[in-house]
C-alpha positions in Angstrom: -35.1 76.7 -8.5 -33.0 78.9 -10.6 -31.3 78.8 -14.0 -27.5 78.6 -14.4 -27.3 78.9 -18.2 -26.7 75.8 -20.2 -24.8 74.1 -17.4 -28.0 73.0 -15.6 -30.4 74.1 -13.0 -30.1 74.4 -9.2 -32.7 73.4 -6.7 -33.3 75.2 -3.4 -35.1 73.1 -0.8 -37.3 74.9 1.6 -39.8 73.9 4.3 -43.3 74.0 2.7 -46.7 74.3 4.3 -48.2 76.1 7.1 -47.0 75.4 10.7 -43.6 74.2 9.5 -40.9 76.8 10.0 -37.2 76.8 9.4 -36.4 75.5 12.8 -37.7 72.0 11.7 -34.7 71.7 9.3 -31.1 71.4 10.4 -29.7 72.1 6.9 -30.3 74.3 3.9 -28.5 73.3 0.8 -28.4 74.3 -2.9 -27.6 71.5 -5.3 -27.1 71.6 -9.2 -28.9 69.3 -11.6 -28.6 68.9 -15.4 -31.3 70.7 -17.5 -32.8 67.5 -18.7 -33.9 66.7 -15.1 -36.0 69.8 -15.0 -38.6 68.2 -17.3 -39.5 65.9 -14.4 -40.1 68.5 -11.9 -43.4 70.4 -11.6 -44.6 73.4 -9.8 -48.0 74.9 -9.4 -47.7 78.5 -10.4 -50.0 79.7 -7.7 -48.2 77.8 -4.9 -45.3 79.9 -3.7 -44.4 77.4 -1.0 -42.9 74.9 -3.5 -39.6 75.2 -5.4 -39.8 77.0 -8.7 -38.4 75.8 -11.9 -38.0 78.7 -14.3 -36.1 79.4 -17.5 -35.3 82.9 -18.5 -36.7 86.1 -17.0 -37.8 86.6 -13.4 -41.0 88.4 -14.5 -43.8 86.3 -13.0 -46.0 86.7 -16.2 -43.2 85.6 -18.4 -42.2 82.9 -16.0 -45.7 81.5 -16.1 -45.5 81.3 -19.9 -42.2 79.5 -19.7 -42.9 77.0 -17.0 -41.9 73.6 -18.0 -44.6 71.1 -17.2 -44.3 67.4 -17.0 -46.7 64.6 -16.8 -44.5 62.5 -14.6 -46.2 61.5 -11.3 -45.8 63.8 -8.3 -44.5 61.1 -6.1 -41.2 61.2 -8.0 -40.6 64.7 -6.6 -41.2 63.6 -3.0 -39.0 60.6 -3.5 -36.1 62.8 -4.8 -36.4 65.3 -2.0 -36.4 62.4 0.6 -33.3 60.9 -0.9 -31.5 64.2 -0.8 -32.6 65.0 2.7 -31.5 61.6 4.0 -28.1 61.9 2.3 -27.5 65.2 3.8 -28.5 63.9 7.3 -26.1 60.9 7.0 -23.3 63.2 6.0 -23.9 65.8 8.6 -25.3 63.8 11.6 -23.4 64.7 14.8 -21.6 62.0 16.8 -22.1 61.3 20.5 -19.4 61.7 23.2 -18.3 58.8 25.5 -20.7 60.0 28.3 -23.6 60.8 26.0 -26.3 58.4 24.7 -27.6 59.4 21.2 -30.5 58.0 19.1 -31.6 58.9 15.6 -35.4 59.6 15.3 -37.6 60.5 12.3 -39.8 63.6 12.7 -42.7 63.7 10.2 -44.2 67.1 9.3 -47.6 67.0 7.5 -49.0 69.9 5.6 -51.3 70.7 2.6 -51.0 72.6 -0.6 -53.2 73.5 -3.5 -52.7 71.7 -6.9 -54.6 71.8 -10.1 -57.3 69.3 -10.7 -56.7 67.3 -13.8 -58.9 65.2 -15.9 -57.5 62.3 -17.8 -58.6 62.0 -21.4 -58.3 58.4 -22.6 -56.5 57.6 -25.8 -58.7 58.1 -28.9 -58.5 57.3 -32.6 -60.4 59.2 -35.4 -60.3 59.1 -39.2 -60.2 62.4 -41.0 -59.8 63.6 -44.6 -57.2 66.2 -45.1 -56.4 67.5 -48.6 -58.4 64.7 -50.0 -56.5 62.1 -48.2 -57.9 59.9 -45.5 -55.8 60.3 -42.3 -56.1 58.4 -39.1 -55.6 60.7 -36.1 -54.5 59.1 -32.8 -54.8 61.2 -29.7 -52.8 59.6 -26.9 -53.9 59.5 -23.3 -53.5 62.9 -21.7 -54.5 65.2 -19.0 -56.4 68.4 -19.1 -57.4 70.9 -16.5 -60.8 70.7 -14.9 -62.3 74.1 -15.4 -65.2 75.8 -13.6 -67.2 78.7 -14.6 -66.8 81.8 -12.5 -69.0 84.8 -12.9 -67.2 88.1 -12.4 -68.1 91.7 -12.8 -65.5 93.4 -15.1 -66.0 97.1 -15.8 -69.5 96.9 -14.8 -70.2 94.0 -17.0 -71.0 90.5 -16.0 -68.5 88.0 -17.4 -68.3 84.3 -17.2 -64.7 83.1 -16.9 -63.3 79.6 -16.9 -61.0 79.1 -13.9 -59.0 75.9 -13.4 -60.1 73.9 -10.4 -57.6 73.6 -7.5 -57.7 71.0 -4.7 -55.8 70.9 -1.4 -53.6 67.9 -1.1 -51.8 66.6 2.0 -48.0 66.0 1.9 -45.4 64.8 4.4 -41.9 65.8 5.1 -39.6 63.4 7.0 -36.9 65.1 9.1 -34.2 62.9 10.7 -33.0 64.3 14.1 -30.3 63.0 16.6 -31.4 63.2 20.2 -28.6 62.9 22.8 -28.9 62.4 26.5 -26.0 63.0 28.9 -25.5 60.1 31.3 -24.3 61.1 34.7 -21.3 59.3 36.1 -21.9 56.5 38.6 -21.0 56.6 42.3 -19.9 53.7 44.6 -19.7 53.4 48.4 -18.6 50.4 50.3 -18.4 50.0 54.1 -17.6 47.1 56.4 -19.1 46.7 59.9 -15.6 45.9 61.2 -12.1 46.3 59.6 -10.5 43.7 62.0 -11.3 40.2 63.1 -9.6 38.1 65.8 -7.8 34.9 64.9 -10.9 32.9 65.8 -12.7 34.4 62.7 -16.3 35.7 62.7 -18.9 37.3 60.4 -18.7 40.6 58.5 -21.4 42.6 56.8 -20.5 44.4 53.6 -22.8 47.4 52.9 -22.7 49.0 49.4 -24.6 51.6 47.5 -24.5 53.4 44.2 -26.2 56.0 42.1 -26.5 56.3 38.3 -25.3 52.7 37.9 -26.8 49.8 35.9 -24.5 46.9 36.9 -22.6 46.4 40.1 -20.2 43.7 41.5 -18.1 42.7 44.5 -14.6 41.3 44.3 -12.1 40.2 46.9 -8.3 39.6 46.8 -7.7 36.9 48.0 -11.2 35.4 47.6 -13.3 35.8 50.8 -16.3 33.8 49.7 -17.2 30.7 47.7 -18.6 31.2 44.3 -17.9 33.7 41.5 -15.3 36.4 42.1 -16.2 39.1 41.1 -19.8 38.5 42.3 -22.7 40.3 40.6 -24.8 42.2 43.2 -27.6 44.7 43.4 -26.3 48.3 43.3 -27.7 48.9 46.8 -27.6 46.2 49.4 -25.5 44.2 51.8 -23.5 41.0 51.7 -22.8 38.7 54.7 -19.4 36.9 54.7 -17.9 34.4 57.2 -14.2 34.2 58.1 -12.8 31.0 59.5 -10.3 30.8 62.3 -6.6 30.9 61.3 -3.2 30.8 63.1 -1.6 33.5 60.9 -2.6 37.0 59.9 -4.7 37.4 56.8 -5.8 40.4 54.9 -8.4 40.9 52.1 -8.9 43.9 49.8 -12.7 44.1 49.0 -13.8 46.2 46.0 -17.3 47.3 45.1 -17.6 48.3 41.4 -20.4 50.3 39.8 -20.9 50.8 36.0 -23.4 53.1 34.2 -25.0 52.5 30.8 -22.2 54.5 29.1 -19.6 52.0 30.4 -18.1 54.4 33.0 -17.0 52.6 36.2 -16.1 53.7 39.7 -14.9 51.6 42.6 -14.7 51.7 46.4 -12.3 49.5 48.3 -12.1 48.5 52.0 -9.6 46.3 53.8 -10.5 43.5 56.2 -7.8 42.0 58.4 -7.8 38.9 60.5 -5.1 39.4 63.1 -2.7 36.6 64.1 -3.1 35.1 67.5 -0.7 36.4 70.1 2.4 34.2 70.5 2.2 31.7 73.4 4.0 32.8 76.5 7.5 31.4 76.8 7.7 28.4 79.0 9.1 29.0 82.5 12.8 28.3 83.0 13.7 24.8 84.2 15.2 24.0 87.5 17.7 21.2 88.3 18.6 19.7 91.7 21.2 16.9 92.2 22.2 15.3 95.5 24.5 12.4 96.4 24.0 10.3 99.5 27.7 10.7 100.2 30.3 13.0 98.9 33.2 10.7 99.9 34.0 7.0 99.5 36.9 5.0 101.0 39.6 3.5 98.9 37.7 0.3 99.0 34.9 1.8 96.9 31.2 1.4 97.4 27.8 2.4 96.1 26.4 5.9 95.7 22.8 7.0 95.0 22.4 10.1 92.8 19.0 11.8 93.4 17.8 14.4 91.0 14.7 16.4 90.3 13.6 19.2 88.0 10.6 21.4 87.2 9.5 22.8 83.8 11.8 20.4 82.0 11.2 18.1 79.0 14.6 16.3 78.7 17.2 15.6 81.4 20.6 13.9 81.5 23.4 12.9 83.9 27.1 13.3 83.0 30.3 12.6 84.9 33.9 13.7 84.5 35.7 11.4 84.4 33.1 8.7 83.5 31.6 7.1 86.6 29.5 4.4 84.9 29.5 2.3 81.8 27.4 3.3 78.9 26.5 6.6 77.4 27.9 9.8 78.9 25.8 12.0 79.1 23.1 9.5 80.1 19.5 10.3 79.4 17.4 10.0 82.5 13.9 10.9 83.8 13.7 14.4 85.1 12.8 13.2 88.6 14.4 10.0 89.9 17.6 8.3 91.2 20.6 6.5 89.8 22.7 4.0 91.5 26.4 3.9 90.7 29.2 1.6 92.0 32.8 2.7 92.6 35.5 0.0 92.6 38.4 0.0 95.1 41.5 2.0 94.2 44.9 2.7 95.8 44.8 6.4 94.8 42.4 9.2 95.4 39.9 9.8 92.7 37.3 12.5 92.1 34.2 12.7 89.8 32.2 15.9 88.9 28.7 14.7 88.3 26.3 17.1 86.6 22.5 16.8 86.2 21.1 18.9 83.3 17.5 19.8 82.6 16.2 21.4 79.4 12.7 22.9 78.7 10.8 23.0 75.4 12.3 26.4 74.6 15.9 25.1 74.8 16.6 26.7 78.1 18.9 24.6 80.4 19.7 24.4 84.0 22.4 22.3 85.7 23.4 21.1 89.1 26.8 19.6 89.9 28.0 17.5 92.8 31.5 16.1 93.5 32.2 12.5 94.6 35.7 11.7 96.0 37.3 8.4 96.6 40.0 9.0 99.1 43.4 7.2 99.0 43.9 4.5 101.7 45.2 6.0 104.9 47.7 3.3 105.4 49.4 3.9 102.1 53.0 4.9 102.7 54.1 8.2 101.4 56.4 7.7 98.5 57.7 11.2 98.4 57.4 14.6 99.9 55.4 17.3 98.0 57.0 20.6 97.4 55.4 23.2 99.7 54.3 26.6 98.4 52.4 29.5 99.8 50.1 29.7 96.8 50.5 26.8 94.3 49.0 23.3 94.6 49.2 20.9 91.6 51.9 19.5 89.4 54.9 21.1 87.7 56.6 18.8 85.2 60.2 19.8 84.1 62.0 19.5 80.7 65.7 18.7 81.0 66.7 19.5 77.4 64.4 21.7 75.4 61.8 24.5 75.9 58.3 23.4 76.7 56.3 24.8 73.7 52.9 23.3 74.6 51.0 22.6 77.8 47.2 21.8 78.1 44.7 20.2 80.3 41.0 20.0 81.2 39.1 20.7 84.5 35.6 21.5 85.7 34.8 24.8 87.2 34.0 24.0 90.9 31.2 25.3 93.1 32.8 27.3 95.9 31.6 27.0 99.5 30.9 30.7 99.8 29.1 30.1 103.1 32.4 29.0 104.6 34.5 31.6 102.8 32.2 34.5 101.8 35.0 36.7 100.5 37.8 34.7 99.0 39.5 33.8 95.7 41.0 30.8 93.8 42.6 30.5 90.4 42.8 27.3 88.3 45.1 27.5 85.4 47.5 25.8 82.9 50.9 27.4 82.0 54.5 27.2 81.3 57.4 28.7 83.3 57.2 30.4 86.6 59.9 28.4 88.4 63.4 29.6 88.8 64.0 32.8 86.8 61.7 31.9 83.9 58.7 34.1 83.1 55.3 32.5 83.5 52.7 32.5 80.7 49.3 31.1 82.0 45.6 31.0 81.3 42.5 29.6 83.1 39.5 30.5 85.3 39.5 32.7 88.4 36.6 32.2 90.9 35.7 34.4 93.7 33.2 34.6 96.6 32.0 38.2 96.8 29.7 38.8 99.8 28.7 35.1 99.7 28.0 34.9 95.9 30.3 33.1 93.4 31.7 34.9 90.4 33.8 33.3 87.6 35.7 34.7 84.7 38.4 33.6 82.2 41.8 35.3 82.2 45.4 35.2 80.9 48.7 36.6 82.4 52.4 36.9 81.6 54.5 37.6 84.7 56.8 39.2 84.9 56.3 41.6 82.0 56.4 45.3 81.4 53.8 46.3 82.1 52.6 43.3 84.1 49.7 41.9 81.9 47.0 40.1 83.9 43.8 40.5 81.8 40.2 39.2 82.2 38.2 38.5 79.1 35.1 40.5 78.4 32.0 38.7 77.3 33.4 35.3 78.4 30.6 33.8 80.6 31.7 31.0 82.9 29.5 29.0 85.3 30.2 26.3 87.9 30.1 22.9 86.2 31.5 24.2 82.9 34.2 22.0 81.4 37.3 24.1 80.6 40.2 23.2 78.3 43.2 25.5 78.9 46.4 25.5 76.8 49.6 27.5 76.2 51.6 26.9 73.1 54.0 28.5 70.6 52.6 29.0 67.1 54.5 28.3 63.8 55.1 32.0 63.5 57.1 32.0 66.8 54.5 34.0 68.6 52.8 32.5 71.7 49.1 31.9 72.3 47.1 31.2 75.4 43.6 29.6 74.9 40.9 29.1 77.5 38.1 27.1 75.8 34.7 26.7 77.6 33.6 23.4 76.1 30.2 23.9 77.6 29.4 27.3 76.1 31.6 27.1 73.0 33.4 30.4 73.9 37.2 30.7 73.7 39.3 33.4 75.2 42.5 33.9 73.1 45.7 35.9 73.5 48.5 36.1 70.9 51.7 37.9 71.6 52.5 40.7 69.3 48.8 40.8 68.3 46.0 41.1 70.9 43.4 39.3 72.8 39.6 38.7 72.5 36.8 36.1 72.6 36.1 33.7 69.7 33.3 31.3 68.9 35.5 29.2 66.5 37.9 27.6 69.0 41.6 28.4 69.5 42.2 28.7 65.8 39.3 31.0 65.1 39.3 34.7 64.6 38.3 37.2 67.4 37.4 40.8 67.8 40.3 42.3 69.7 39.6 43.5 73.2 43.2 44.8 73.6 46.6 44.9 72.0 49.7 42.9 72.8 51.9 44.7 70.3 55.3 44.8 71.9 54.6 41.8 74.2 56.8 38.8 73.7 57.6 35.5 75.5 60.8 33.6 75.3 59.5 30.3 76.6 60.4 28.1 79.7 61.4 24.6 80.7 58.4 23.6 82.8 54.7 22.9 82.3 52.1 23.4 85.1 48.6 22.5 86.1 47.9 24.5 89.2 45.2 25.5 91.7 46.4 28.9 93.1 45.8 31.2 96.0 46.1 34.5 94.0 47.6 37.7 95.2 45.4 40.7 95.9 46.9 44.2 96.4 50.4 42.8 96.9 49.4 40.0 99.4 47.8 36.6 99.2 44.0 36.7 99.1 41.8 34.7 101.4 41.8 31.2 99.8 38.3 30.1 98.7 37.0 26.6 99.6 36.8 25.1 96.2 36.2 21.5 97.2 38.1 19.3 94.7 39.3 20.0 91.2 40.3 17.3 88.8 42.8 17.8 85.9 42.4 15.4 83.0 43.6 15.0 79.4 47.0 16.5 80.2 49.4 17.1 77.3 52.8 18.7 77.0 55.5 19.0 74.3 58.0 17.2 76.6 58.8 13.8 75.0 58.4 10.6 77.1 57.0 12.3 80.1 54.7 11.2 82.9 53.6 12.7 86.2 55.4 11.6 89.4 54.4 12.3 93.0 57.7 14.1 93.5 56.5 16.8 91.0 53.5 17.7 93.2 53.0 21.1 95.0 50.9 21.7 98.0 49.9 25.0 99.7 51.0 25.5 103.3 50.0 28.6 105.1 50.6 29.1 108.9 52.1 25.6 109.0 48.8 24.2 107.7 48.3 22.3 104.5 45.2 24.0 102.9 45.4 22.6 99.4 47.0 19.3 98.2 47.2 17.2 95.1 46.4 13.6 94.8 48.9 11.1 93.4 48.8 11.0 89.6 46.7 8.2 88.1 46.5 7.4 84.4 47.9 10.8 83.5 45.4 12.7 85.7 45.2 14.0 89.2 42.9 16.0 91.5 43.6 18.9 94.0 41.5 19.1 97.2 40.9 22.0 99.6 41.9 21.0 103.1 42.0 24.3 104.9 
């Protein structure tokens, strides 16, 4: 303790006692107090370990004469020092980091020091006479030193001196310290005995481990187990989970989390996949077989038995063009069975294309077609002579006054007898012109036997033209039994269009003069991707409409004529007003004085053409 003039005193706090060094204190401070407080502090002059309260000179002898003593209890000094030390600790205590755990502890240092031994003199009252006056003297309660006699030899003489008695007292110093412990980060490891399960499901074992962790959990997205998610688990262990069978692929993200006492977390994630079952194999394609007990009936009619069978089919039907029976057409039937049909008598030749269709569960279809013909009565007199041609058989209807601006008709693609004519050709078409000096514009289906195998394709042609345009459509699939609608007509713009529409497949081959040609899926009025250009090609029209089975030319000469059986033309239309087919408008093919293809007499606006070669 030192003096700072009249402004007050300062106190220096040191560590007292033996065995207690400066390392036990974290702080050393000097604080100022008013002078009046000094009266409450006490120091033993002989104890240099305690703080000193002095006024004036630093000479020890003079300081001893000027020590301010107090009769206040010594515990006040200890209390004041404790308050100051605690305040300094609170202000200066270090703070812990996020990964450090800190606690405040109190360290008690005990020591001893020498103090004077005091004797308490109780309060006393006495009566005295001073200057003739009676005075009552009151001596308050006070303390006095306890002295002891000490014999000393001074300058060879034995002297008895009174020495104040000192005793050793124990005192304690409380030191507050912060002890911090660094917490290591946690680790987390997760493994699965398998990362993939089949669609039938199965069991998986989740193995997990961690170090430096206090709490751990397992979570799954989506939830893999019943119960809580996340689930609290031991930080080292296993978990068994079961996966049920499923028809679709599933995947789970499984996460193991570990947290230490400082709140730090770490995770480990594994993925479990349940694969989808392989798709079932496609069903085998269906087969279809149709047979008729007879392919020809007399004009008096009769009964026919249609026998049909199929494999790998789920639905089957019979259809006829034209209709052979009453009721639905197509007619749903069993995929293996028979059907009895009756044909009435008729004075003209008739023909039916009967098709048996079989479809499997995948939508794949197969067809089989047979032709039934009812021949005209042999005794019927010929009403007219057919026009003979080397390559046309069918009908040509003339217009006497105006151009024919539209001609159309339907027919069924025949099954050629490629065994009888293994390399041969036939063309079936609808057109306008081609007689006299008029140019011919036509479209239809060409069928060929090539080394005993049938090939079919759609085409259009204008002849003559420069250059001569005879074009096959690309990507236009045609098969025997397909129902074809062919038409030639003049559009509102004045241009001409040919359209061959496969009603079975939905494909349409289109040609427009001055534009181009291609294949459409939207019918004759739909758009198409051009396969070629007809810019510069025009057509001036003609005065006839035709429905023809033709022996086409090949390399400048007629090809071998294919055995096509019978082809029926139905739903005939033309722009000629008030028209009808007459036998005299028929054409037949005669080669080497032999009729090899001839039309039937028209009936109800339809007719058929039969191979007779």
